[in-house]
N, C-alpha and C positions, 0 to 999 in steps of 0.2 A: 504494499499500500504506500503510495507516494504521500509525503508530507507536503502540505502547502508551504510556500515561502513568499515573503515580502521583502524586497531589497531596496533600500533607499540610496540612490546615486546622487550625491550632493553636487557633483560636477565642480566647477570653479566658483563656489559660492561660500559665503559666510566668513567673517573675520573670526579670530580665535575666541574672543569672548562670546560671540554669537553661537559659535559651534559648541562651546562648552555649555552654554545655556540650553541649547537644543537637546544635547545628550542628557543633561540633568532632568529636563522635563520628561524625556522618554523613560528614564530610569525611575523617576518618581511615580510614573503611571504604568509601570510594567505589569502591574496586576491586571490591567485591561487587555494584555496581550495573551490570546489563547495559547495554551500549551501545545496545541495541535499545529501551530504555525511557527515556522522558523523565521526569525527576524534578523536582518543584518543591515548595516549602514556602511556606505563607502564615502568617507570624507576625503578631502584633499590629502595627498600623501604626507604633506608636511605635518598633519595633525595626528597621524596614526599612532606614533609612539606616545604622545601625550594622552591619547584616549584609551590606551591599553588597560590602564588601571581605573578608568572611569566607567567602563561598561561591565555589567554583570554577565553571567553565562547566558542569559536570556537574549542578549543582543550581541551578535557576532560582528566582527570588523572585516571589511573587504578593501582591497586596493581598487583604484579606478583603472589602472593600467600597469603594465610592467614591460620590461625589455625582454627581447628574445635571447639575450646573452646572459651568462651567469655573472660575469664581472668584466672589468677592463676599462679602457679609455673611452667611455661613452658618457661624456659630461651631461649631467641633468637627468640621466636615466635612473630608474629603480629596478632592481632585479627581483625575481620571484624569491630567490634565496634571502634577500633582505627582508621581504615581507614575512617569510617563514620565521626568520630570527626574532621577529616581534610577535610571534604567535598569531599572525594574521591568517585567517582560515581560507578566505576567498580572494579572488581577483577578477575584475571584469576585463575581458579582452574582446577586441573587435567591435567596440561600441560604434554606432553609426557615425558619431562625430569624429572618432579616430579614423574611420574609413574615408569619410568625405572631406574633412578638414586637413587631415595629416597624411592622406594618401595611402593608408594601410591596405595592403593587398590581402587576398585570401591566403596566400602563402605565408605572409608574415603573421597573420592571425593564427594559422596552424602552428607556426613555430613558437608563438607566445603561449598557446594552449599547452604544447608539449613542455615548454619551459616551466610552467606552473606545476604541471603534474610531476615532473622530475624533481621539483623542490618540495613537493608535499602540500602544495596549495591547490584548492579546488577552483578551476576556472569557470567563470560565467561567460559563456561564449555567445556573443550577440550576432544576430543576422537580421536581414530585413530588406525589403525592396523600396526603391525610390518611387515618387509619384508617377514618373513616366513609365516605369515598369508595370505599375498597377494598371495604368490606362491602356498600355499596349497588351495587357493580358499575359505579361511574362513573369508575373510575381512568383508562381510556383517554381519555374526554372531557376530564377535568381536565388531564391531561398534555398532550394535543394543544392545548388552549386556551392553556395557559401557554407552550408552545414557539412556537406560531403568533404570539402576541402579541410575543414577543421578537425574532423573525426576520422578521416581515411586511414591514418597511420597509427591509430590508437588500438591498444589491446582491450579485451573485454574488461579487465580489471581497471584500466585507466578510464574507460568510458563510464564506469560506475561512479567515478568521482566528478563527472562533468555535469554542470547545469547549463541549460540552453535558454536563451532569451530572444523572443521574436520582437523585433522593433520595426513596425511599419513606419518607415522614415517620414512618410507624408503625414503621419499623425503625431509627430513629436514637436511640441512647442507651437502647434498650429491651432490647437483647440479642437482639431478633428480627432475622432476616435474610431478605430475599426469597430464594426458591428460585432455582436457576439458570433454571428455566423461566419464572418470574415476571419476573426481570430481563431475560432474552432477549426475551420477547414485547414488553415496553415499549420496549426499545432498538430492536428491529426495527421497531416501529410508528413510532417517532420518525424513524428513518432513512428510512422510506417517506415520511413527511410532508415531510422535507427534500427528498427527490427530487421530490416533487410541486410544491413551491414553487420549486425551483431546477432541478437536473437530477441524473441518477443519478451522474455523476462527482463532483459536489460532495458528494452524500450519502455516496458510498463513501469519500470522503477525510475526512468529518467525524468527529472523535474524540468518542465518547459514553462518559462515565465512569459508573460505578456508585458511589453513596455511601449506604451504610446498614449500619452495623456490620460493616464489612470488618475481618477479622482474619487473622493468618497461617494459621489453621486452615481458613478458607473462601475465602481469596483465589484460590487456583489453580483451584478449580472455577468460581467466578464469572467469572474472567478468561478461562476457556476457552470461553465462550459466543461465538458468532460475531460478535455485534454489541456486545459489552462490551469496551471498549478500554482498560480499566484502572479505577482507583478514585480517588474523592475520599475521603480518609481522615481521620477525626476523631481519636478518643481514641488509636487505635493509632499515630498519627503522632507522639505525644509521648514514645514510647519508641524509642530508636534501633534496638534489636534487632528489635522488632516491625515497625517501618517498613521496615527493610532486608529483612526476610523477605517482606513484602508486595511490595516492588519486585522481588525475585527471582522471586516467583510470577508476575509479569506477563511474564516473558521468553518 
C-alpha cells in the first residue's frame, strides 16, 4: 500500500527569519498532520543545515537540486553526498524550472537521479510537458520519454527508492490546474510504464506526486485520483495554513 506524500518546494523564497518562522508554525501544528501522510519540505540549500535540528521526525527535509558529481571543482554546486552528510533524506531532481531555465537534459536528470541513489538519498524525479506539447497532443510521449530516461539504468532495488512527480508545466504558476482526469491519465500511464520496465509490484509501490498549482481548494479532488499519491507543492507551501490544509487533504 502506497503512503500519501506532500512535499513543499520553497524554491528561491523566504529570508532566514521567515523560513524559521514557517518551520516553527508547521512544527507547532504537526498534530494536524495525519500519520498516514509523509511530509517533507525543500528549503533553499543554504538553510538545510540550520533546519536539521528544527524539524521533528514528522517533517523530512529535501534538497531542491544536486550535482551529478560526487565532488570536485564545481563552484556553487551541492553534491548528493553533502546532502546525505546532513541526514537529508530526499532531493528533487529534474524540476521543470531546472529543465527550462538551466537547460537540464534528460541525460543530466538521469545522472542526478543515479547520484542521489548512490549517495543514499531518495530522488524526487520530476517530469512534465510544456503547453505546446499538450496542445499538439504530444504530452504522453514527452512524459514517457522523460521518465524512461530517468529510470532506464536503475535496478529494481534502486527504483524502490524513487519518487516521481508529474509537473504539467502549463499549470505551474499560471493559476491553471490539470483536471482530475488529466492528472489521473498521466499518472496511470507512468505507473504502467514503470510496471513494464520493472514489475507490477514495484509500480504499485511507486509514489507518483502531482505538482501543478495545488491549493487547499483543489487538493482533495486531485489526491482522490487512484494513481495520484499526493503533491509537490510550490507557492502554497510557503504559507503554513495552506500547506497544512493540503497535507490534511491527502489523508
